[in-house]
N, C-alpha and C positions, 0 to 999 in steps of 0.2 A: 297154631301160633307157636313160634319157637321160643319166645321169651316174654317176660313181663313188659319189657320196653315195647315190643311189637304190639302187645295187647293195648297198652295205653296210647300208643300212636294211632292204632286203628280206632279207638274210642274217640280220640281227638279229631281224626279225619271224618268219622261219621257225624260227629256233632257239627263240624264245619259244613259238611255236605247237607245235612238237614237244615241248617240255618240258611244256606244258599238257596235251597229249594223252596223254603218257606218264603223268603224274600222274593223269589221269582214268581211264585203264585200270586202274592199280593201285587207285585209290579204289573203282571199281565192283566189282572183283574182291573187295575186302575187305568191301564193303557187301552183296554178294549173299547170303552165309550169314546175315546179320542180317535179311534181308527176309522178310516173310510169303510163303508159297508162291505165293499168287495175285499177287504183285508181281514175282516173279523173272523171268518172261519179258520184262518191260519193261526191267528192269535189264540182263539179258543182251543184249537188242537194242541198247541204248545202248552198252554196252561193246564189242559187236561193231562198231558204226559207228566208234567211236574207234580200235579196233585194226586193222580190215581196210580202212578207207578213209582217215580223216583222217591218222593218223600215217604211213601208207604214202605218201600223196600228198605230204605236206609233206617227208618224209624223202627221197623220190626227187628232188624239186625241189632240195632242199638239196644232195644229192650231185651232181646235174647241174651246179649252179652253182659248187660249191666243190671237187669231187673229194675230199671228206672225209666222214667219218661224223659225224652229229650227236651231241652229248653230252647225256646226260640224268642226272638225279639223283633219288633218291626224294623223294616229297612227303609231305604229311600224309595219314594214313589216318583213316577214320571210327572213332569210339569207340562210337557207338550209332546205331541206325537213324534215328531222328527227326532228330537233329542232322546226321547224314550227308545226309539228304534236303535239309535246309535249306541246307547248304553246297553240295550239288550244284546246286541251283536257282541260287544266286548265281554259282557257277563257270561254269555253262552260259551264263547271261546275259552274264557278263563276256567269255567267249570269243566269243560272237556279236557283241558290240559291237567287240571288238578285230579280229575277222575283217572286219567291215564297214568299219572304218577302213582296213585294208590294201587291201581290195577297191576302195574309193573312191579310194585314193591311187595305184593302179597303172593304167598304160595298157596293160600287157601282157595280151592276151586269155587266155593260158594261166594266168598268175598269178591273174587275176581269176576265172576259172572255178573253180580249186581253192579259193580263199577264199570265193567265193559259195556253193559246194556245202557247205563246212564250216559257214559262217554259218547257212544255212537248217537244216542238221541240228541245230546247237546250239540254235537257237530251238525246234525241234520237241522236242528233249530236255528243255529247260526246261519246256515245256508238259506233257510226259508226266510229268516228276518232280513238278511241281506237282499234277497229278492224283493221283499216288501218295500225296503228302503229305496232300492233302485226304481221299482215300479211306481212308487209315489211321485218321484220326480219326472218320470216318463209320462205320467198322466197329468202333468202340470201342477202337481202339488195340491190337487183338489181334495177337499174333505167333504 
């Protein structure tokens, strides 16, 4: 890190990333029972990525840099499957753009690696959820 401002910005960005991942985990857990059976494995895989990789990596880095636990608060949960998919597409794309900004703004190889991996996963998630959204209507909107 080249300055204190960079450090504080990274801490802020990590806290934002952790909050976003926490909300995504809760969101996908709530969306899963609403999903058609043939969609569930995709949603489970996305939730697993968020839970076992992203939030873990961001939280570990946050703890390493601050010696503190990150704080999270509940977010918005889906009320129905279709609007949940639409929100998930937007959220995944927004997360990918944010992670790209952090990735491009850092000179630290470790920070860049963590944000790059999360960015590419979020892009893959957005594509997969877009597929589920399109597939849902191609299948006649059956649940």
